[in-house]
N, C-alpha and C positions, 0 to 999 in steps of 0.2 A: 768220366770212368765206367765202363762197364758195369752192367749188375754183378756179374760173378763176382770181380776185383771189392764192389762192394758186399756183396754177401760174405766174402773169406774175411774183410777186414772185420766184421763186424762179430764174424765166430770166433775171430782171433782174441779180440777184446774181451767177449765171453768167455772163453777156455784163462787168459791172463784172469781177469777179476773170480772165477770161480777158484784158480790157484791159491787167491789173495785170503780167501775165502776158509778154503781147507787150513792154508798154513795157519791162520786164525785158531782155527778150533785145535790143530796139534801143541800150539803154545799155550792154550786150556787146559787141554789133558795134561800137558808136562808141569803147568802149574800146582793142577789137582793134585799130581803126585808127590811135587817137592813139599806142597803143603803139607798132605799127609806123612810123609817120612818124617819134616822137621815138627808135626805138630804145630804148626802156623797157621793158629785160625784167622786171623786179618789177610794172610793173602788167600786162602780161601773163600774168606768174604767177598772176597774182592773179583773172584772168576765170574761173577754174577753178573757186574758191570760190561765185561766184553762181550758177556752173551747176545749183550744191544746191540752191537756192531755187527753180529754174528747173522742177529734178524732184520739189519739195514741190511746188509750183503744179497739174502736171499731175497728181498724184494725188491732189489735192485735188477739182479739176474734174472728173477721170473719176470719183469717187466721187457730186460733183454730179450729174452727167450720169444714172450709174445710178439714183440715188434717186429724181429726178422719173420717169425712164421706168417704175422700180417702183411710187412712190408714188402718183403723181399720171396715171398709165395715160394720157400725150395722144395723139391722136388724130390723124392726116392730116400738115397743114401742122407742129400743134406738135408733134409725134412727128420730122419730118424736121429743124424747126431744133434738137432735143436731139443727135438723130443726127451732125448734122453738127458741134455745137460739139465732139462726142466724138472725132471723127472729125479733125476740125481741129489739135487738142492735142497729137499724135503729130508735126504738122511745124512748131508752133511750140515744140516740147519741141527739136526738132535746130536750132533757129536758135541756140539757146544751146550744144547741143555744136559745133555747127561754128568761132563765134566762139571758145569756150573751147579748139579745135583751133586756130586763129590765135595766139590769146595762147600757148599752148606750143611754137609754131612760134618767134615772135618771141623766146621766152626761149631757146629752145637756138640761134637764128640764128649763123650762124659769121662771124667779121667782125667789126671795129668799125664800117665803113663800108656805106654800100648799094656796089656795082656800078653801079646806076642808082635814079635818085628816083622811090620809086613811087606816082608823080601816078597813071598808069592804076590800080592797087590803090586807090589810096586813093577814085577815082572810083566803082570798081567797089564800094566800101566805102559808099560814100554813097547809090549807088542800091541798094542792098543793105537797108538803113535803111528809104528812103523805101519799096521793095515790102514790106518787113515791115509799116512801120503799115500801108499801104494796103490792102491783103490783109485784116488782121483787120478795118480799119474798113467795108470791103464786108459783111466779114459782120451785123455790130454796126448797123452802118446799112441793113442789107437793100438795099445797094447794085449792083447788076450788072454799072451801067457804069463803076462803079470797079472791080469784080472784071475787067473787059476791058482796062483803062486797067493794069494792072498786070500780065497776061498779056503786054501790049503791050510793056512795055516789060526783057521777058526776051529781048529781040532784041539791046536795045542791051547788057543786062548779057553775052549771047554775042559781039558785036561786041567790049566791052574784054575779055572774057579771050583772046581770038582775038589781039589787039592785042598783050597782057602778054607772050601766048606767042613768039610771032612777036618779038620786043624779046629776051625773054631768052635764047632760041637763036643769035639772032647776035652776044648777048654773048660764048657759051660757044664761036662759033665763033672768033671774034677771040682769045679767053684762054682756054685750058681750065682756068684756076683759077679762072674764076669758077662752074666747073661746080656746088661744092656750094651757095652762096648760091642761085644760079638755082633750083637744083631747090626750095630751103624757098620762094621769093618765089613760083617755080608754083605749089605746092603751097597758101600762101597765096590766091591769082587764084580755084583750084578749091575753094577751102573758100565762099569768095565767091557764086561762080558755082553754087555748089551751093544755098546759099541763097535766092537768086534763084527756083531750081527749086523748092523746098521753099512758098515766098510762092504762084508760081504754082498748087501744088497747093492751096492755101488760098484762092487766088480759085476754082479750080477748084470746092471745096466750097460756095463763098457760091453760086454759079449753080446747082449741083444744089439748093441748102435755098428758089432764089426758083423755077426751074423742073422740079426733079424729073426731071433727066434728069442723069446725070454723064458728062461730054463729057471729055476729056484734052487738051491742047492740046499 
């Protein structure tokens, strides 16, 4: 088998594992939102266990990248593609961390009822899942236009976060007893907003892979 063929097969395996890691983080975010909406403390608590698998994926993919770089010694575009994957896994791992943090918040959330139905937080969660999926797909499919779409979605994520923030501030003003839960819900929204930021980072790495220029948005 030629060196080129070996490289292409190893790169394909790397991308497959990257997608698996991403899908696992999507599941974690979805579980976190379901746990929040249903006030399911046990589901929230369980998300941290899944995060251990994400960490294992990160370590394995990192080893794959290093093995390819050291053994195959790729040049130019090939080198950039592997090094991009190596950089991206840190942000993908953070998707899982933030989802796990949300699960922990749900588990410790004060009160049996919400001070307000979390519809905007739910919208943030759905948008986060979309951004996570499409940011990684943009790299897998070498799709710079999809990366641009992910970056554009961050404006909507910031808009939703501001809406949640303003709503919770008003609820605290009306009744100080709402304060503890409002702070917890604010933290949930902040973690989702951070997931969006990490998805933008992944999209930026896709653009770097395609252009050779790493630009921050």
